[in-house]
C-alpha positions as CSV (number, residue, x, y, z in Angstrom):
1,M,130.1,77.4,131.9
2,K,127.3,77.4,134.3
3,L,124.6,80.1,133.6
4,S,122.2,81.2,136.3
5,L,118.6,81.5,135.6
6,K,118.9,85.5,135.8
7,Q,121.7,85.3,133.3
8,I,119.6,83.2,130.9
9,L,116.5,85.4,131.3
10,K,118.6,88.6,130.6
11,Q,120.2,87.1,127.4
12,V,116.7,86.1,126.2
13,Q,115.4,89.5,127.0
14,D,118.5,91.0,125.0
15,D,117.7,88.7,122.0
16,I,114.0,89.7,121.9
17,F,114.9,93.4,122.2
18,S,117.4,93.1,119.2
19,L,115.0,91.0,117.2
20,S,112.3,93.7,117.6
21,L,114.6,96.4,116.6
22,L,115.7,94.4,113.6
23,R,112.0,93.8,112.5
24,S,111.1,97.5,112.9
25,A,114.3,98.3,111.0
26,Y,113.0,95.9,108.1
27,F,109.6,97.4,108.1
28,L,111.0,101.0,107.9
29,L,113.0,99.8,105.0
30,L,110.1,98.3,103.2
31,A,108.0,101.3,104.0
32,A,110.7,103.5,102.2
33,Y,110.6,101.1,99.1
34,F,106.9,101.6,98.7
35,L,106.7,105.2,99.6
36,F,109.6,106.2,97.4
37,P,109.8,103.8,94.4
38,L,113.2,103.9,92.7
39,P,113.2,105.0,89.1
40,G,114.1,102.3,86.5
41,N,113.8,98.6,86.8
42,Y,113.8,98.2,90.6
43,T,110.3,96.7,90.9
44,Y,111.8,93.1,91.0
45,L,113.9,94.2,94.0
46,R,110.7,95.4,95.7
47,I,109.1,92.1,95.2
48,I,112.1,90.2,96.5
49,L,112.3,92.1,99.5
50,T,108.5,91.8,100.3
51,N,108.6,88.2,99.8
52,D,111.7,87.8,102.0
53,A,110.0,89.8,104.7
54,T,107.0,87.9,104.8
55,R,108.7,84.6,104.8
56,R,111.0,85.6,107.8
57,L,108.2,87.2,109.8
58,N,105.7,84.5,109.3
59,I,102.9,86.9,108.1
C-alpha cells in the first residue's frame, strides 16, 4: 500500500487533532476532580490520576 505525501500529512494532522482533544479532555477531568472533591476515600484516586497525567504529558 503506497501512501502519497498528502495522505500521510493528513493522517498526521488527524492524529495531532485527536491527541489534542484527548489531552484537553484529560485536563478537564483532572480539573473536575480538584474542583469537586468526592466524599470519602477518593484522594488516592486523585493522586493516581495526577501522577498518570504528568507521566503521560511529560510535564
